[in-house]
C-alpha positions as a Markdown table, in Angstrom:
| # | Residue | x | y | z |
|---|---|---|---|---|
| 1 | Met | -79.7 | 11.0 | -44.3 |
| 2 | Ile | -76.5 | 11.0 | -42.2 |
| 3 | His | -78.3 | 8.7 | -39.7 |
| 4 | Asp | -78.7 | 6.1 | -42.5 |
| 5 | Ala | -74.9 | 6.4 | -43.3 |
| 6 | Leu | -74.1 | 5.9 | -39.6 |
| 7 | Thr | -76.3 | 2.9 | -39.4 |
| 8 | Thr | -74.9 | 1.3 | -42.5 |
| 9 | Ala | -71.3 | 2.0 | -41.4 |
| 10 | Leu | -71.8 | 0.7 | -37.9 |
| 11 | Pro | -70.8 | -2.9 | -38.5 |
| 12 | Val | -67.6 | -1.8 | -40.1 |
| 13 | Leu | -66.8 | 0.6 | -37.3 |
| 14 | Arg | -67.6 | -2.0 | -34.7 |
| 15 | Ala | -65.4 | -4.6 | -36.4 |
| 16 | Leu | -62.5 | -2.1 | -36.6 |
| 17 | Gly | -62.9 | -1.0 | -33.0 |
| 18 | Glu | -60.1 | -3.3 | -31.8 |
| 19 | Glu | -56.4 | -2.7 | -32.6 |
| 20 | Thr | -55.6 | -6.3 | -33.7 |
| 21 | Arg | -58.4 | -6.2 | -36.3 |
| 22 | Val | -57.1 | -2.9 | -37.6 |
| 23 | Gln | -53.6 | -4.5 | -37.9 |
| 24 | Ile | -55.0 | -7.4 | -39.7 |
| 25 | Ile | -56.7 | -5.1 | -42.3 |
| 26 | Gly | -53.3 | -3.4 | -42.6 |
| 27 | Val | -51.6 | -6.7 | -43.4 |
| 28 | Leu | -54.2 | -7.5 | -46.0 |
| 29 | Leu | -53.8 | -4.0 | -47.6 |
| 30 | Glu | -50.0 | -4.5 | -47.7 |
| 31 | Arg | -50.6 | -7.8 | -49.5 |
| 32 | Asp | -52.9 | -6.4 | -52.2 |
| 33 | Gly | -56.0 | -7.3 | -50.2 |
| 34 | Ala | -55.4 | -11.0 | -49.4 |
| 35 | Ala | -53.4 | -13.2 | -47.1 |
| 36 | Thr | -53.5 | -16.6 | -45.4 |
| 37 | Val | -53.8 | -17.0 | -41.6 |
| 38 | Gly | -50.1 | -18.0 | -41.5 |
| 39 | Glu | -49.1 | -14.8 | -43.4 |
| 40 | Val | -51.1 | -12.6 | -41.0 |
| 41 | Gln | -49.7 | -14.5 | -38.0 |
| 42 | Ala | -46.1 | -14.1 | -39.2 |
| 43 | Ala | -46.6 | -10.4 | -40.0 |
| 44 | Leu | -48.1 | -9.6 | -36.6 |
| 45 | Gly | -46.3 | -12.1 | -34.4 |
| 46 | Leu | -49.5 | -13.3 | -32.8 |
| 47 | Pro | -50.7 | -16.9 | -32.0 |
| 48 | Gln | -52.7 | -18.6 | -34.7 |
| 49 | Ser | -55.7 | -18.9 | -32.4 |
| 50 | Thr | -55.8 | -15.1 | -31.9 |
| 51 | Val | -55.5 | -14.4 | -35.6 |
| 52 | Ser | -58.2 | -16.9 | -36.4 |
| 53 | Arg | -60.6 | -15.4 | -33.8 |
| 54 | His | -60.2 | -11.9 | -35.2 |
| 55 | Leu | -60.5 | -13.1 | -38.8 |
| 56 | Arg | -63.8 | -14.7 | -37.8 |
| 57 | Ile | -65.0 | -11.4 | -36.4 |
| 58 | Leu | -64.1 | -9.6 | -39.6 |
| 59 | Leu | -65.8 | -12.3 | -41.6 |
| 60 | Asp | -68.9 | -12.1 | -39.5 |
| 61 | Ala | -68.9 | -8.3 | -40.0 |
| 62 | His | -68.8 | -8.9 | -43.8 |
| 63 | Leu | -65.5 | -7.2 | -44.2 |
| 64 | Leu | -63.7 | -10.3 | -45.5 |
| 65 | Ala | -64.4 | -13.3 | -47.7 |
| 66 | Val | -62.5 | -16.6 | -47.6 |
| 67 | Ser | -61.5 | -19.1 | -50.2 |
| 68 | Arg | -59.4 | -22.2 | -50.3 |
| 69 | Ala | -56.0 | -22.5 | -52.0 |
| 70 | Gly | -55.1 | -26.2 | -51.5 |
| 71 | Ala | -54.9 | -26.7 | -47.7 |
| 72 | Gln | -54.7 | -22.9 | -47.1 |
| 73 | Arg | -57.6 | -20.6 | -46.4 |
| 74 | Val | -57.1 | -17.2 | -48.1 |
| 75 | Tyr | -58.8 | -14.2 | -46.6 |
| 76 | Arg | -59.4 | -11.2 | -48.8 |
| 77 | Leu | -61.0 | -7.8 | -48.3 |
| 78 | Asp | -64.6 | -7.8 | -49.4 |
| 79 | Val | -66.3 | -4.8 | -47.8 |
| 80 | Pro | -69.8 | -4.2 | -49.3 |
| 81 | Ala | -70.1 | -1.2 | -51.6 |
| 82 | Gly | -72.9 | 0.2 | -49.5 |
| 83 | Ala | -70.7 | 0.2 | -46.4 |
| 84 | Leu | -67.8 | 1.9 | -48.3 |
| 85 | Asp | -70.3 | 4.5 | -49.6 |
| 86 | Ala | -71.5 | 5.2 | -46.1 |
| 87 | Leu | -68.0 | 5.6 | -44.8 |
| 88 | Asp | -67.2 | 8.0 | -47.6 |
| 89 | Gln | -70.4 | 10.0 | -46.8 |
| 90 | Leu | -69.4 | 10.2 | -43.1 |
| 91 | Val | -65.8 | 11.3 | -43.9 |
| 92 | Gly | -67.2 | 14.0 | -46.3 |
| 93 | Glu | -69.6 | 15.3 | -43.6 |
| 94 | Val | -66.8 | 15.5 | -41.0 |
| 95 | Arg | -64.5 | 17.3 | -43.5 |
| 96 | Arg | -67.4 | 19.7 | -44.3 |
| 97 | Cys | -68.0 | 20.4 | -40.6 |
| 98 | Gln | -64.3 | 21.0 | -39.9 |
| 99 | Ala | -64.0 | 23.3 | -42.9 |
| 100 | Glu | -66.8 | 25.6 | -41.8 |
| 101 | Pro | -65.9 | 28.4 | -39.5 |
| 102 | His | -67.3 | 28.1 | -36.0 |
| 103 | Ala | -68.3 | 30.9 | -33.8 |
């Protein structure tokens, strides 16, 4: 059962395995889950090409969705419910293991 949760959570964990992508998620969270490339770039002080490359990785991992607002592309958090459930299960198991006394 925990193996299934690990397998389901793996794409999320891989995508968040790089500091810039974690920072991008942080920017999106600070902006109620959505931001343009320019907003992310301004917040992180990174080149547009770097931000776009990392946004593409997050999109490919199904953590984001993108829509158009005029000429702008707006990226928003869109993590599948199954992946969130798997992460919740993993966190719960870690908490349970840490709460149990060990010999």
